[in-house]
C-alpha positions in Angstrom: 0.0 0.0 0.0 2.7 2.5 -1.0 1.4 3.9 -4.3 1.8 7.5 -3.0 4.6 7.0 -0.4 6.7 10.1 0.0 4.2 12.3 -1.9 2.2 15.3 -0.7 -1.4 15.9 -2.0 -4.0 18.6 -1.6 -7.6 17.4 -1.7 -10.4 20.0 -1.9 -13.9 19.2 -0.8 -12.4 16.7 1.6 -14.8 16.9 4.6 -17.2 14.2 3.4 -18.3 12.1 0.4 -15.8 11.4 -2.4 -13.3 13.8 -1.0 -13.1 12.1 2.4 -13.0 8.7 0.8 -10.1 9.9 -1.4 -8.3 11.2 1.6 -8.6 7.8 3.4 -7.4 6.0 0.3 -4.5 8.3 -0.2 -3.4 8.1 3.4 -3.5 4.3 3.3 -1.2 4.5 0.3 1.4 6.7 2.2 0.5 10.2 1.0 1.0 13.3 3.2 -2.3 15.2 3.0 -3.6 18.7 3.2 -7.4 18.5 3.3 -9.5 21.5 2.4 -13.1 22.3 2.8 -15.4 25.2 3.6 -17.0 23.1 6.4 -14.3 23.3 9.0 -16.1 21.3 11.7 -16.9 18.3 9.5 -13.3 18.5 8.1 -11.8 18.3 11.5 -14.0 15.3 12.3 -12.9 13.6 9.1 -9.3 14.1 10.0 -9.9 12.8 13.5 -11.5 9.6 12.2 -8.8 9.1 9.7 -6.0 9.4 12.3 -7.9 7.0 14.5 -7.7 4.4 11.7 -4.2 5.3 10.7 -2.3 7.0 13.5 0.8 7.2 11.4 -0.8 9.3 8.7 0.4 12.9 8.1 -2.9 14.9 7.7 -3.4 18.6 8.0 -6.6 20.6 7.3 -7.5 24.0 6.0 -11.0 25.4 6.3 -11.4 27.7 3.3 -13.6 28.7 0.5 -12.4 27.2 -2.8 -13.4 30.4 -4.6 -10.8 32.3 -2.5 -7.6 32.5 -4.6 -5.6 33.4 -1.5 -6.6 30.2 0.2 -5.1 28.2 -2.8 -1.8 30.1 -2.3 -1.9 29.4 1.4 -2.5 25.7 0.9 0.4 25.3 -1.4 2.6 27.4 0.9 1.7 25.1 3.8 2.6 22.0 1.9 6.0 23.4 0.8 6.8 24.7 4.4 5.8 21.3 6.0 6.9 18.8 3.4 9.0 20.7 0.8 6.9 19.6 -2.1 3.5 19.2 -3.7 2.9 16.2 -6.0 -0.8 15.8 -6.4 -3.9 18.1 -6.6 -7.3 16.6 -6.4 -10.0 19.2 -7.2 -13.1 17.7 -5.8 -14.9 20.6 -4.2 -18.1 21.7 -5.9 -21.2 23.8 -5.4 -24.6 22.5 -6.5 -27.7 24.3 -7.9 -31.1 22.7 -8.3 -33.6 24.1 -10.7 -34.4 24.8 -14.4 -32.1 27.0 -16.5 -34.9 29.5 -17.2 -35.1 30.3 -13.5 -31.3 30.6 -12.9 -30.1 34.2 -12.3 -26.8 35.7 -13.1 -25.9 35.6 -9.4 -26.7 31.8 -9.3 -24.3 31.2 -12.2 -21.6 33.4 -10.8 -21.8 31.7 -7.3 -21.6 28.2 -8.8 -18.9 28.9 -11.4 -16.7 30.7 -8.7 -16.2 27.3 -7.1 -16.7 24.7 -9.8 -14.8 26.3 -12.6 -12.9 29.4 -11.5 -12.0 27.9 -8.2 -10.6 24.8 -9.8 -8.6 27.0 -12.2 -7.2 29.0 -9.4 -6.1 26.0 -7.4 -4.4 24.5 -10.5 -2.6 27.8 -11.1 -1.4 28.1 -7.5 -0.2 24.5 -7.5 1.4 24.4 -10.9 5.0 25.6 -10.0 5.2 22.9 -7.3 3.6 20.2 -9.4 6.2 21.0 -12.1 9.0 20.8 -9.6 7.8 17.4 -8.5 8.8 15.8 -11.8 5.7 13.6 -11.6 2.9 15.9 -10.7 -0.7 14.9 -11.2 -3.9 16.8 -11.3 -7.2 14.9 -10.9 -10.3 17.0 -11.5 -13.6 15.5 -10.3 -16.2 16.2 -13.0 -19.4 14.3 -13.5 -21.0 11.7 -15.9 -23.5 14.4 -16.6 -20.8 16.5 -18.2 -21.3 14.2 -21.2 -25.0 13.5 -21.1 -28.1 15.4 -20.2 -30.8 15.6 -17.5 -33.3 18.1 -16.2 -32.9 20.5 -13.3 -29.1 20.6 -12.9 -28.0 22.7 -15.9 -25.7 25.0 -14.0 -23.9 22.2 -12.2 -23.6 20.0 -15.4 -22.4 22.9 -17.5 -19.7 23.7 -15.0 -18.6 20.0 -14.9 -18.5 19.9 -18.7 -16.3 23.0 -18.7 -13.9 21.1 -16.4 -13.4 18.5 -19.2 -12.2 21.3 -21.5 -10.1 22.9 -18.8 -8.4 19.5 -18.0 -7.6 18.8 -21.7 -5.9 22.2 -22.0 -4.0 21.6 -18.8 -2.8 18.3 -20.2 -1.5 20.0 -23.3 0.2 22.9 -21.5 1.7 20.9 -18.6 3.0 17.8 -20.4 6.3 19.4 -21.1 6.7 20.1 -17.4 6.0 16.5 -16.4 2.5 17.2 -15.0 -0.5 15.0 -15.9 -4.0 16.3 -15.8 -7.1 14.0 -15.9 -10.8 13.9 -15.0 -12.8 11.4 -13.1 -16.5 11.6 -14.0 -18.5 9.9 -11.3 -22.0 8.6 -11.8 -24.7 8.6 -9.0 -22.8 8.3 -5.7 -24.5 7.8 -2.4 -22.8 10.3 -0.1 -23.7 12.1 3.1 -24.9 15.0 1.0 -27.5 12.8 -0.7 -28.6 11.1 2.5 -29.0 14.4 4.4 -30.9 16.0 1.5 -33.3 13.0 1.5 -33.8 13.3 5.3 -34.6 17.0 5.1 -37.2 16.4 2.4 -38.7 13.5 4.3 -37.8 10.9 1.8 -37.4 7.3 2.9 -33.7 6.3 2.8 -34.6 2.9 1.4 -36.6 4.5 -1.4 -33.5 6.7 -2.1 -31.2 3.8 -2.3 -33.5 2.0 -4.8 -34.0 5.2 -6.9 -31.0 4.5 -9.2 -31.9 1.0 -10.1 -32.9 1.8 -13.6 -30.4 4.6 -14.2 -27.1 2.6 -14.5 -26.3 -0.8 -16.0 -25.1 -1.9 -12.6 -28.5 -0.9 -11.1 -27.3 0.9 -8.0 -25.5 3.9 -6.6 -21.8 4.0 -6.3 -20.1 4.0 -3.0 -17.7 6.9 -2.5 -14.8 4.5 -2.2 -15.6 3.2 -5.7 -14.8 6.7 -7.0 -11.7 7.2 -4.8 -10.0 4.2 -6.3 -9.9 5.6 -9.8 -8.7 8.9 -8.5 -5.9 7.2 -6.7 -5.0 5.3 -9.8 -4.7 8.4 -11.9 -2.8 10.2 -9.2 -0.2 7.4 -8.9 2.5 6.1 -11.2 0.1 3.4 -12.2 -1.5 6.1 -14.4 1.8 7.5 -15.6 1.0 7.2 -19.3 -2.5 8.8 -18.9 -3.2 12.5 -19.4 -5.9 14.6 -20.9 -8.5 11.9 -20.4 -11.9 11.7 -18.8 -12.6 8.4 -16.9 -16.3 7.6 -16.7 -16.9 5.9 -13.4 -20.7 5.7 -13.7 -21.8 2.2 -13.5 -22.7 2.2 -17.3 -25.0 5.2 -17.1 -23.6 6.9 -20.2 -23.8 3.6 -22.1 -27.6 3.3 -21.6 
């Protein structure tokens, strides 16, 4: 379990869900971590649980808004001060917006893109000198299967995730000469704390929620967050050393239906 031994990684949106699962997987593979999330309380709890399971892990946290460019600079500086390097950046943080496009205001668009697109771009920019210096730097952007297919009611979110695909391809072109790879993971429906809490607030039965994706994917179920974390790990590690500029659909066959 040493795929990331000796490497330092920043993971955004790491308090819960896919981000927290990725943090656990990276720590188990030897990475030194800086976990970032706007929800500082949940982030601290995630770190506490991770260290209970792996006392030897090197895990720090930063409670910050991904839309804040100064936070990206601070995160990179922390990694360099503590570990002398930054090797992996996982851009997982995202903001959601539910509702039809014809009801979305300019402010709605700006708030969402500030995190999902501009925020990701800012963190890539802040990290790029250190990733280049690594000699084997890797960026993994978490997009969505809905970046390549359609649905109702999530147009802002899906448009931002589609933009990440273009951003990642351009990064791959521009960073290849510097030894940095850039890829996207596109998760399908993933049952996370966010989904469960949203169901509870709306009064939806959890068993009904769990069965809701039966006809949406070929595998007939939700993904577990760990099932998304594994491909992120693979792309971040040397096992993905000849992969850049790609989008990996981890969607249970949703886009094949």
